C-alpha positions in Angstrom: 22.2 14.5 -5.2 20.8 13.4 -1.9 17.3 14.7 -1.2 16.0 14.4 2.4 12.4 14.8 3.4 11.2 15.8 6.9 7.9 15.8 8.8 4.7 15.6 6.7 6.7 16.0 3.5 8.4 12.7 4.4 5.1 11.1 5.3 3.5 12.2 2.0 6.4 11.2 -0.2 6.7 7.9 1.7 10.5 7.8 2.3 13.0 9.8 4.3 15.5 10.3 1.6 16.7 9.3 -1.9 19.5 9.9 -4.4 18.3 11.7 -7.5 20.0 12.7 -10.7 18.5 16.0 -11.6 17.7 17.1 -15.1 19.9 19.9 -16.4 17.1 22.5 -16.4 16.7 22.2 -12.6 19.1 24.7 -11.2 17.5 26.4 -8.2 15.8 25.3 -5.0 12.4 26.4 -6.3 12.8 24.6 -9.6 13.7 21.4 -7.6 10.5 21.6 -5.7 8.4 22.2 -8.8 10.2 19.3 -10.6 9.7 16.9 -7.6 6.0 17.7 -7.8 5.8 16.1 -11.2 7.4 12.8 -10.1 4.1 11.0 -9.1 1.0 11.2 -7.1 2.8 11.1 -3.7 5.1 13.9 -4.7 2.2 16.0 -6.1 0.5 15.6 -2.8 3.7 16.5 -0.8 4.4 19.6 -2.8 0.8 20.7 -3.6 1.7 24.1 -2.0 5.3 24.6 -3.0 5.3 28.1 -1.6 5.2 26.7 2.0 8.0 24.2 1.5 11.3 25.2 3.2 14.6 24.2 1.7 18.1 23.8 3.1 21.1 23.2 0.8 24.0 21.5 2.6 22.3 22.4 5.9 21.9 26.1 5.2 18.4 27.5 4.8 17.9 29.1 1.4 15.3 30.9 -0.7 13.6 29.5 -3.8 15.9 31.4 -6.2 19.1 30.0 -4.6 21.2 28.0 -7.1 21.7 24.4 -6.3 25.3 24.6 -7.6 27.4 21.7 -6.4 25.1 20.8 -3.5 25.6 17.4 -2.0 22.3 17.4 0.0 19.0 19.2 -0.2 16.5 19.0 2.7 12.8 19.7 2.2 10.4 20.4 5.1 7.2 22.2 6.0 7.2 25.5 7.9 8.5 25.2 11.4 6.7 26.4 14.5 8.2 27.4 17.8 7.8 25.6 21.1 
């Protein structure tokens, strides 16, 4: 699965995207964010407040309990502000 990082999430992780094979127990958007947090210091920093991270699966905004299913791409980004 392709994981794309945006804004300060990308800056903290240190890369714009990566291909990841997820463990079988990671089945929802929220579980993905919690699992990513365990992948190292930079991920722990990027996802230190998982409740503020926004997720899009195949370019559709979703909630934390949304199943990943057969997603090809997951985008992770901080809250957006208007302007």
